N, C-alpha and C positions, 0 to 999 in steps of 0.2 A: 528423546523428549518430543521431537517432531512427530514421530510415529504414534505416540500416545495422544497427541492433540489432533491428529488427522480426522478421527471419527467425529470430533466435536465440530470441526470446520464443515464437514459434509452434512451434519445435522442442521447447522445454521444456514447453509447455502440456500435451501428452498425458501426459507422465510425472507432472506435478503433479496432473492430474485423476485418473489411475489411483491414485496414491498416496493422494489424499483419499478416493476411493471405497472402496478395499480396506484402508486402514490407519487414516487419521484418523477417518473416519465410524464404523467399528465401535468404535474406542476411545471416541469420544464417546457412542455408544449404550451401551457397557458402563458408563461413568461414570453415565449417566442411570439405567440399571436397578439400579445398586448402591444407590440410595436407595429401592428398591421391594422388594416381596416376590414378584416374578414367579418362577414355577417353570420358565420356559423354553418352555412349550408351551400354557399356558392363555390364555384370551381376556381375563381381567380380572386386575388387580393393584392394590395400594394403595401409596401413598407412606408410608414408615415412617421417613424421615429418616436419622439416623446409626445406627440400631439394628443394621444389619448390621456396621458397623465396630466398634461396641462389643462385639458378640458374638464377633468375630474374636479379640479379646484374652482371651476366656474359654474358647475352644475348645481342648481338649487335642490334637485331631487337627491343628489348624493349627499349634500349637506344635511338635508332633512333626515335621511336614513342614518347617518352617523350620529346626529344629535339624539334621535330616538334610541338607538342602540346603546350609546354610552350612558344616557340617563337611565335606561332600563337596567343595564348591567350594574351600575353603581347602587341603585336602590335594591335590586334583587340580591346582590352580594352581601350588603350590610344586613338586611333583614333575615336572609337565609342563615347566616352565621350566628347572629344574635339569638334567633328563635331556636335553632338546632342545638346550640350550646345549652340553653336553658332546659330544653327537653332532655338532653343527655344527662344533665345534672340530676334531673328528677328521676329518670329511669335508672340511674346508677345508685340511687338510694335504696334502702331496704324497705320496699313497699310491697303490698300484696299484688298478685297478678302482674308482676314485673315483666315476665316473659311475654305475656299476652299483650301488654301495652307496647312492648318493643316490636312485636309483629305488626300491630296496628299502625304504628308510626312508620314502619318500613314499607307498608303496602303501596303508597304512591310511587315508590321507586320501581316497583314491578310493572306497573301499568305503562302502556305505550303512551308517548307524549301526544301523538295524534288522537288517540282515543280519549285521553284526558281533555284535550282541546275541544273536541267535538261535544263531549259531555257538558263541559262548562259553557260552551257556546249556546247549547240548548237551555241550560239553567238560566243564564243571563237573559236570554231572549224570551223565554216562556214562563219558567217556574218562578223566578224571583219577582217579576212584575205582578204575577197573580198573588203571591204572598204579600207584597207591598199593598195591593189594593184591599185584600182581606183584613190585613192588620192595621190599615190606615197609615202606613209608612210611605210618605211621598217619595223619599229618597230611593226606594226600591221599585217604584212603579214604572220607571223608564229603563230601557236597556242601555247600560253605559257603553256597551260595545258599539253603539250607533252614534256616540258623541265623539267629536274630534278632540275634545279636551279631556275626556275621561276614559276613552277606550284603552289607553296604555295602562291605566290603573287596573283594569280588569285583567289584562294580559299578565302584568307583573305580579298580581295577586296569585294567579294560578301557578305561575312559575315558582313563586316562593313556596306555595303549598307542596308542590312536587319536589322542589329542590332540597327542602329540609330533611327529607327521608335519608338520603345518602350521607349528608353531612352529619346527621345525628349518629349514625352507625360509626363513622370515623371518630367522632368525639367520644363516644362510648368506649371504643377501643383504647383511646388515649387515657381516659379516666381509669380504666382497669389496670393500667401499667403503674399507677401511683401506689407505692407501698402504704398499707394501712397504718404502719408504725408512725408515719408522719402525722396523720390525723390524731392518733392517740396522744402523741406528744403535744400537739396543739391544744387538745382538750385539757391536758394537765396544766398547760400554761394559761388556760381560760381565754384562749383567743376566740373572738367572735367569728361567725360564719363569713362575713365580708372580708375580714383580715385573712382568714383561712384560704378563701378563694384566691386573693391577690398574692398571697405569700407562698402558697403551696400548689394549689390546683392549676391556676393559669400558667405559672412558669414551667410546670412539668408537662403541660399539654401544648406548649407553644409550638412545637414542630407540627402538631396536628392542626393547630390554628392556621399556620402558614400554608399547608397544603390545601386546606379547606377554602381559604380565601382565594388562592390561585385558581383552583378548580372551579369554584363558583363564578369567579369573574370570567374565566375562559369560556365556560358553558353559557353564561349569560350573553357574552359578546357574540357567540355563534348561534343565537336563538333563530330558529327557522320554522321547525315543525309546529310549534305552538302558535306562531303568527299565522301560518297557513290554515290551521284548523279553526282558529277563533275569529280572525278578522280578514285574512288574506291581504293584510297590509292596510286595510281601510279603517274607518271611513276616509275616503280620499287616499292620502298617503300618511295618515296620522300614526299608524303603527307599522310602517314598513321598515323592517330591519335591513341591515347591510346584506346579510345572506339572502334574504327574500328578494331584494333589488337585483343582486347578482344573478339569481336564478331566473326571475321573470324577464329581466332585460337581456340576459345572455341567451336564453333558450326560447323565449317567446317574443322578444322585441327586436331580434335581429342585431343585437349589440354585443356579439360574442367577444370580439377583440376589445371593445371598450370596457365591458364588464370584467374581462380578464385582467386588464390594468387595475380595475377597482379591486379585484380579488388579491392582487399582489400588494396593494396598499393596505388592504384589510389584514393580510397575513403579517405584514410588517408591524401594524398597529398592535395586533394580539401578542406577537412575540415581544415587542417593546414593553407593553404593559406587564406581561408575565415576568419578564426579567427584572423590571423595576420593583414589582411586588416581592419577588423572591429575595432580592438584595436587601430591601428595606426590612422585610419581616424577619429574615434570618439574622440581620444585624440586631433587631429588636430581641430575638431569642437570646442572644448572648448578653444583652443588657438586663433582661429580667432574670 
């Protein structure tokens, strides 16, 4: 038996080694540096214990980044899943040009996040204000990315537009696993569409709903590229996400050890939220 399994162990060994070198080892190094005062490029540093972790909870910039990221993630996750589920239900129906519409809705997922961010940065800065002036719509005449109160709305809108593409595909895959016999039986019982959705459709795609919620929340909490391309964390720090703060502070601000501690807390937060989501939603799957 051992001789039969040996080739499989050898096939998995390169992947394990690469994962350890490029993922596990840097994470362990980051954990080690989080207990020091290393600036990222000096030759010497001192161990300072949990001082970095204590300072994190007293730093207003850290609090601002966490508030923006959590608010962004909650709004994006809810809207992405609601809109993508509605689109999937429409695309699963027997409509003309169904395959064409599926390709159109999946297109945003193919585009690079940076490219999408730069395109919408230009649209918000130049195109939309011109449209607003020509149409007499005062709400469009100003660039919302330049407003500390509204810039996050622009970023989260673009994130939702791109995020619904992947989730729509997953919901479509789930809808196609539902036997058509169930819908035929509901028609015989003269059940309405709303009752049909809550009694048949949603319970049977509950596992897809769970994975979509977890993935959408995780991706939203890790937002970085979109912030860099659209606002670079501005105006001021109004749209600075945790990932953006870790990058700018660690690699540009000489706070490598300090932001390494921030990254550890960040990792714990994402893992905690993902576990809570999975447990709650999987329990809900059994209830429905």
